C-alpha positions as CSV (number, residue, x, y, z in Angstrom):
1,M,18.4,70.7,-4.2
2,P,16.4,72.0,-1.3
3,S,13.2,73.8,-1.9
4,Y,13.4,77.6,-2.2
5,R,10.8,80.3,-2.3
6,E,10.5,84.0,-1.9
7,V,7.9,86.1,0.0
8,E,7.4,89.8,0.6
9,V,6.8,91.1,4.1
10,K,5.4,94.6,4.7
11,V,7.6,96.8,6.9
12,K,8.0,100.5,7.5
13,G,8.9,102.2,4.3
14,G,8.0,99.4,1.9
15,A,8.3,95.6,1.5
16,L,11.1,93.3,2.6
17,S,12.0,90.5,0.2
18,V,12.7,87.2,2.0
19,G,14.2,84.0,0.8
20,I,13.2,80.7,2.4
21,W,15.2,77.5,2.0
22,G,13.7,74.2,3.3
23,E,10.2,73.5,4.5
24,S,10.3,72.2,8.0
25,G,12.5,71.7,11.1
26,P,14.1,74.3,13.4
27,A,13.7,77.9,12.2
28,V,17.0,79.5,11.4
29,L,16.9,83.3,10.7
30,C,20.0,84.7,8.9
31,S,21.2,88.3,8.6
32,H,23.7,89.4,5.9
33,G,26.4,92.1,5.8
34,I,26.2,95.8,5.1
35,T,26.6,95.8,1.3
36,S,25.5,92.3,0.7
37,N,22.2,90.4,0.1
38,R,20.6,87.2,1.1
39,Q,22.5,85.2,-1.5
40,S,25.6,85.6,0.6
41,F,24.1,82.9,2.8
42,K,23.3,80.5,0.0
43,L,25.9,77.9,0.9
44,V,24.9,77.9,4.5
45,A,21.2,77.9,3.8
46,E,21.3,75.1,1.3
47,A,23.3,72.9,3.7
48,L,21.0,73.5,6.6
49,A,17.8,73.2,4.5
50,A,17.8,69.4,4.6
51,S,16.8,69.6,8.3
52,C,15.8,73.2,8.9
53,R,13.8,76.1,7.5
54,V,16.3,78.8,6.7
55,I,14.9,82.4,6.4
56,V,17.1,85.1,4.9
57,P,15.8,88.6,4.2
58,D,17.4,91.1,1.9
59,H,17.8,93.9,4.5
60,R,16.2,97.2,3.9
61,G,18.2,99.2,1.3
62,R,19.8,96.1,-0.2
63,G,19.1,93.5,-2.9
64,R,15.4,93.1,-3.6
65,S,14.6,95.3,-0.6
66,A,16.6,98.2,-2.0
67,E,13.6,100.4,-2.7
68,I,12.6,100.7,1.0
69,T,12.8,104.3,1.9
70,G,13.9,104.0,5.5
71,P,14.1,104.2,8.5
72,W,17.6,102.9,8.9
73,G,19.7,101.6,11.8
74,M,20.1,98.4,13.8
75,L,16.8,98.8,15.7
76,A,14.9,99.2,12.4
77,H,16.5,96.0,11.1
78,A,15.6,94.2,14.4
79,E,12.0,95.3,14.0
80,D,12.1,93.9,10.4
81,M,13.3,90.5,11.7
82,V,10.4,90.3,14.1
83,A,8.0,91.3,11.2
84,V,9.4,88.4,9.2
85,L,8.9,86.0,12.0
86,D,5.3,87.3,12.5
87,A,4.5,87.0,8.7
88,L,5.7,83.4,8.7
89,D,3.8,82.6,11.9
90,I,7.1,81.6,13.7
91,E,6.9,82.1,17.5
92,A,10.7,82.3,17.8
93,A,13.8,81.6,15.7
94,D,15.5,78.6,17.1
95,L,18.8,80.2,15.9
96,M,19.7,83.5,14.4
97,I,23.0,83.7,12.5
98,G,24.4,87.1,11.6
99,H,27.5,87.8,9.4
100,S,29.3,91.2,9.6
101,M,26.6,93.8,10.0
102,G,24.2,90.9,10.4
103,G,25.9,90.1,13.6
104,F,25.0,93.6,14.9
105,I,21.4,93.1,13.7
106,T,21.3,89.7,15.4
107,A,22.5,91.2,18.7
108,A,20.0,94.0,18.5
109,T,17.1,91.6,17.7
110,Q,17.8,89.2,20.5
111,A,18.4,91.9,23.1
112,N,15.3,93.9,22.2
113,Y,13.0,90.9,21.4
114,P,14.4,88.1,23.7
115,A,11.4,85.8,23.3
116,R,11.8,85.8,19.5
117,V,15.4,84.5,19.2
118,R,16.5,81.4,21.2
119,Q,20.2,81.2,20.2
120,V,22.6,83.3,18.2
121,I,25.8,83.0,16.2
122,L,27.7,86.2,15.5
123,V,29.9,85.5,12.5
124,D,32.9,88.0,12.4
125,G,30.6,90.8,13.4
126,G,28.2,92.0,16.1
127,L,30.9,93.0,18.6
128,P,32.3,96.6,18.9
129,L,35.4,97.1,16.8
130,F,36.5,99.8,19.2
131,D,35.3,101.4,22.3
132,E,35.3,105.0,20.8
133,P,35.1,105.8,17.1
134,P,38.1,107.6,15.6
135,P,37.8,111.3,16.2
136,G,36.8,113.6,13.4
137,V,35.8,110.7,11.1
138,T,32.4,110.6,9.4
139,A,30.4,107.5,9.1
140,E,31.0,107.4,5.4
141,Q,34.7,107.8,5.8
142,L,34.7,105.1,8.5
143,I,32.9,102.5,6.5
144,E,35.1,103.2,3.4
145,Q,38.2,102.7,5.6
146,I,36.8,99.3,6.8
147,I,35.4,97.7,3.7
148,G,37.2,99.5,0.9
149,P,36.3,98.2,-2.6
150,S,32.9,97.0,-1.4
151,M,32.0,100.7,-0.6
152,Q,33.7,102.1,-3.7
153,R,31.6,100.0,-6.1
154,L,28.4,101.7,-5.0
155,S,29.2,104.8,-7.1
156,M,30.4,102.7,-10.1
157,R,28.6,101.5,-13.2
158,F,29.5,98.3,-15.1
159,D,29.1,97.3,-18.7
160,S,28.4,93.6,-18.0
161,L,28.6,90.8,-15.5
162,E,32.0,90.0,-17.0
163,T,33.3,93.5,-16.2
164,Y,31.9,93.2,-12.7
165,R,33.9,89.9,-12.4
166,E,37.0,91.7,-13.5
167,Y,36.5,94.3,-10.9
168,W,36.2,91.7,-8.1
169,Q,39.0,89.5,-9.5
170,Q,41.5,92.1,-8.2
171,H,40.2,91.7,-4.7
172,P,42.5,89.6,-2.5
173,A,39.8,87.9,-0.6
174,F,38.9,85.4,-3.3
175,K,42.3,83.9,-4.2
176,R,41.3,80.3,-3.6
177,E,39.5,78.9,-6.6
178,A,36.6,77.4,-4.7
179,D,36.0,80.7,-3.0
180,W,36.2,82.6,-6.3
181,Q,33.7,80.2,-8.0
182,A,31.3,80.6,-5.1
183,F,31.6,84.4,-5.3
184,C,31.0,84.3,-9.1
185,D,27.8,82.4,-8.4
186,Y,26.7,85.2,-6.0
187,M,27.5,88.1,-8.4
188,P,24.3,88.1,-10.5
189,S,22.3,88.9,-7.4
190,D,24.6,91.9,-6.7
191,L,23.7,93.8,-9.9
192,I,20.6,95.6,-11.3
193,G,20.0,97.7,-14.3
194,E,20.8,97.5,-18.0
195,P,24.1,96.6,-19.7
196,G,26.4,99.7,-19.5
197,E,24.6,100.9,-16.4
198,L,24.7,97.9,-14.2
199,R,25.1,98.7,-10.5
200,A,24.9,97.3,-7.0
201,P,21.3,97.2,-5.7
202,I,22.2,99.2,-2.6
203,N,21.0,102.5,-1.1
204,K,24.1,104.4,0.0
205,E,22.3,106.3,2.6
206,A,21.3,103.0,4.3
207,I,25.0,102.1,4.4
208,I,26.0,105.4,6.1
209,R,23.1,105.4,8.6
210,D,23.6,101.8,9.5
211,T,27.3,102.5,10.0
212,E,26.4,105.2,12.5
213,S,24.0,102.9,14.3
214,Q,26.3,99.9,14.6
215,L,29.7,101.5,15.2
216,M,29.1,105.1,16.4
217,S,26.2,104.9,18.8
218,D,25.3,103.1,22.0
219,V,22.8,100.7,20.4
220,I,25.2,97.7,20.2
221,P,26.9,98.1,23.6
222,R,23.4,98.3,25.2
223,S,22.2,95.3,23.2
224,L,25.2,93.2,24.1
225,E,24.7,94.0,27.8
226,N,21.1,92.9,27.5
227,L,21.7,89.7,25.4
228,S,19.9,86.9,27.3
229,V,21.6,84.0,25.5
230,A,25.1,82.7,24.9
231,M,27.1,85.1,22.6
232,N,28.5,82.5,20.2
233,F,31.2,84.3,18.2
234,L,33.0,82.9,15.1
235,Q,36.2,84.7,14.2
236,A,37.8,84.9,10.8
237,P,41.5,84.9,11.2
238,R,42.0,87.2,8.2
239,G,40.2,90.4,7.3
240,I,38.3,92.0,4.5
241,L,41.4,92.3,2.2
242,D,42.6,88.9,3.3
243,D,45.0,90.7,5.7
244,A,44.8,91.5,9.4
245,P,41.5,90.3,11.0
246,L,38.6,92.6,11.7
247,Y,38.8,91.4,15.3
248,S,42.2,90.7,16.6
249,D,42.8,88.1,19.3
250,A,43.7,90.9,21.7
251,R,40.4,92.7,21.0
252,L,38.4,89.5,21.5
253,E,40.2,88.8,24.8
254,E,39.1,92.2,26.0
255,L,35.5,91.6,25.0
256,Q,35.5,88.1,26.4
257,A,36.5,89.6,29.8
258,R,33.7,92.2,29.4
259,Y,30.9,89.7,28.4
260,S,30.8,86.6,30.6
261,N,28.4,84.9,28.1
262,M,30.8,85.2,25.1
263,V,31.9,82.0,23.6
264,W,34.7,82.6,21.0
265,K,35.9,80.2,18.3
266,T,38.2,80.7,15.3
267,V,37.3,79.3,11.9
268,D,40.6,78.1,10.4
269,D,41.9,79.5,7.1
270,V,39.1,81.9,6.1
271,N,38.7,85.7,5.8
272,H,35.8,88.0,6.5
273,Y,34.1,87.1,3.3
274,T,34.8,83.5,2.9
275,I,33.7,82.6,6.4
276,V,30.2,82.5,5.0
277,M,30.6,82.8,1.2
278,G,33.3,80.2,0.7
279,P,32.7,76.4,0.9
280,Q,35.1,75.9,3.8
281,G,33.8,78.7,5.9
282,A,30.2,77.9,5.2
283,A,30.8,74.3,6.3
284,A,32.2,75.5,9.6
285,V,29.2,77.8,10.2
286,V,26.8,75.0,9.3
287,D,28.6,72.6,11.7
288,H,28.4,75.1,14.5
289,A,24.7,75.7,13.8
290,R,23.9,72.0,13.8
291,Q,25.7,71.6,17.1
292,L,23.6,74.3,18.7
293,L,20.4,72.9,17.3
294,G,21.2,69.4,18.5
295,L,21.2,68.0,14.9
296,Q,24.5,66.1,15.3
């Protein structure tokens, strides 16, 4: 098993908890999704750690960074990423990988701190889902429409890890046994509290404000216009409920025409979750990362 350690990094509003896999080699900075935590990158990090140092924070308002009081938004997360690099005395991440919301954070970090991120992979996230948000829809309504059960669980309490498994077992994204087992391994990191009152370690306000920032403001369009490196995008052909993709081929064709530096690849037979959290998807992300880093 690769080495693993945790550090805390002081940021605005509190301390960011950061996991580090591996000890040497290229620095790979990873950014997780909107209601997730760093353990969602465990398969990717463990595979890369043989030849890289993989750094994965729990973003403010999530996981072991859930007690941070704000500020929220993509630019606050980008500032956190730079604080992590500074704390670890890393001049620049050789590669930054962002999944889902982490893709938006990755774009904001590279665009606003171009000297600190040398290459990026946006994993089924980071690009605008639409050019204008739906009229009359609040940020909370929008994110509930997009992620469904992941948002609903934030107001729920669970008796035990087993009842939490039962909740997720109904989710269509984890039908494949290997994906389900990987997600079961992740679940303990997604609960805090005492039996009978177990809950997700997530600040709901952070989710809502980050939704506004990534999907309902000009932060991401401006960041993508200012991205100074190739925009490597990995698409999951199926979506959050193992249904229609978050990014259709037609939408990606529109965006590819808009951004000349966009390089789009589809990862076969995965959905929005399993593209990083399942063995098959994680292996594809690792393979792409190694190619960009010149490790194969």
